[in-house]
N, C-alpha and C positions, 0 to 999 in steps of 0.2 A: 771761763767754761767755771769760773769760781761759784758764780750763782746756780750753777748744775751742782755741785757739793750739797747745795741747801734749798730745800724745796720750798720754803717760808720767804729765802728773799726772790726766787725765781719767780715764785706765783705776787710777787709785789711789784716788780717789775711788769710782771704781764697786767697788773691789776691796775698800774699808773698809766702804762702806754694806754688802756682801755678806755681807760677817763683822761687823761689826761690831752695826752695827744693822737686819739686814734683818728684813726682814715676808716673811711664809711665800710671799703671797698674788704678790709682784713677780716673775719672770723677772728679772734684770739681763743675763742675754745680751742680753735686744732693749735696754738702754740707749746701745749703741752711735750714734752723731750716722746715720748713712746707716737705721738699722729707731727711732729712740728715737721716740712717739708720745705727746705727751697733749694731745689733744685728744678730747673726749669723743666716746665713737661714737653714729652719729648715735642708733640702737636706745634711747638711755637719754640723748640729749641733753637731750629735753621737762624731765627729772628736773630734768639738771643748771640747765636756766634757771628754774626753780619755784625749785631752791636760793637761785639766783644773785638769786632777788628776793624771795628772806625775810632775806638779807642784808644787801639796800638797805637795806631796812623797818628794818629792827636792829641791824646791824650796820657799815655804810659809814656814816658821816660827811659829808656835804658830796657834790660830785658823785662819780659813775659814771656809766661808761661803759654803754649798752648793750649785750643778754647780746650782741645777735649779731655787735656792736664788737669786746670783749673775746674773741668767739671768731675772728674776725676778725685780731686781732694772737697771738694761741694761736696761729691756726694758718703766719700770718709769722712766728713764732721758730720753728715746725718748720722751716718751707725754712732756715732758717738754718743751725738747724746739722743739718738731713739733707745741705746743700752742703759742710759741712765733709769734706775728704777731711784723712785719714791715712796 
């Protein structure tokens, strides 16, 4: 969250990623705080839930959040990002 306090730092991180470790399917112009969205879209949310359950069974040791709670926390984090004004 430190980068969100510094517009230049935030933009340099996006620029670095898009230049040196670019993923072809990622549109880096949507990574501005007011447009970023890392919440899975509704049409494929069930696929994420199934994958998360498999992870809970074989990769996550100890307690883990129920999927709905995890999505709620991710949604809250997205809201924090979107409230940042540069």
